[in-house]
Phi, psi and omega in degrees: 000002177301311174317307174308308181300311177301323176296321178298312179300313177302320183291323184287328190261014173059032176272062190290340181281335171291320180294318179286339169298297175318312178303308180298326177289318170312307180295320179297329172278006180081000177282140181247122185286151184279177187295327180290325172302315184291326180287320172308310185295315177302315182290330178299316185284329182290325184292335177253017176064031174272070184288336178299313181295312181299318180290322178288329176292325182293325181281327179294320183267031186296344179283329178256336178244165009253159169224183187306321186287322179286326176287321177297322174303312174300320179291321173299318183289331176292323181294312174305332190248014182051031177269057188299320181299327175285324169301312177298319179294325183283331169301313181295326180286335177290307176307319187284341177265007182056035173267118177299133174273125182263171176306322184290322175307296184305310187299318187291319183291325179295317178300320181291313179294319174302305181308329178264017178056031176259069190294329179295323177288317183303310178296324176305312183299311179294324174299317178298323176305309186293322178297335175262020175075017181262352185254172175232000000 
């Protein structure tokens, strides 16, 4: 779990490139990172808006991921990168794969839509969140 701790430290320091490098190095040594390591690296990408990397990590780690936390991290990355259509697609994918959308999910999608000035979609997401009991 040294790899996990190191990736966690990289995530805290916004060193997303190091987090991904560590994952790659572990894979090259034949080590398979656990879901927590993948989630930390995914969150590191989300913090800097690297939504393409976050979504690809979600796809690559499909054996261990996704769960609501990893999907939320990818959606959050989409918000940082103004990829609102991808955020909406991820939420649809979550629903079709029986992953419950949380208040964080709805907030991240609305944030992505808002940052892209897609206010109609943002309001739709907020309304849907409230109808599902996630809004206030």
